[in-house]
Steps between C-alpha positions, in 0.01 A plus 500: 500500500630841406579736786366845404740661747796393283351622171713812441799590285858528621819604322745209456803417279458257209670165568654500151606856415473686831264767364268636769132440424163486677352162589215368718620392844257206500652368174854530631414306816355225278816483285371706207560857383878506536587599142456845345356361177451197277847528346670475839273212596588317176873558560469366856310192382755432223266582209626822345202688362552593133374847417521736204515812718242684287183484711492881512564545127203621292537201267442269796174679578389465137582126511324448835186684383497303173501172694230622739251605231545169316503257794330651805116498492503749790686757286269774368632466144474118494159509326648669191821294494507161675124442472526568124768233470802735483797319655869557572738263320694252716829677433368827641386350827859574607583870532857440386377357167245780457770762555747323270241516218351846561800684650459846660203719419608774256341768724284513810201565271527156336293200607477147364270459201377192318515557124201266454240583767368144493849351525690398810787665681803353324817638338365499144179685597627768741682830481545817707246767399377839621139556604439676168628199305294267719185705444532427128505124568179455700246231423230765475680703230373493144795441270486607137735397219576715200778427249647234728518735802289407804425749777219569744240770430672747735832465315331539159316805630826673593668398174229617259359793701143367528334455840451154644127569515490573125695183417267287715190667354619437144571133571164457673336665196640228275804678360794279406828539688654657189218757463507576872874562524574654161232772515636776722 
């Protein structure tokens, strides 16, 4: 039975490295809580913990979030990723492999993007992209192709100087893609 009178923190030195850290007195009296962290515990038990040292890197956060939205039903985004069948390839279940394939983000504004929105997270289907680039690759976008060039309505609107509303109205009215985009 746990003694509530012994349930408070005290400052003690780690048995492995000597670093001072806070630990529960009750745990210490029961033989636990004598190491400052998992690494020191692993060293003491003879199993050196292998780590990449990048848990605070932005790429690690991107990788962790990618795994969560594809595998964790409790994640808010799971319904539009994992529930739709979007998965993470076996190779990328290891952060080291993910980082070896994707490398550093070009800027802090870049996030991971799947080139094919219905495809999985894997080296051949992913790249670093800005929010603007990602906005052009949404499932809900209407893509139009003219002379072998495919872009969403918003991109065509900027290129030809016609409002998105006008382009959509023309298409809804039965105009061909060529008529819609070539008439300024």
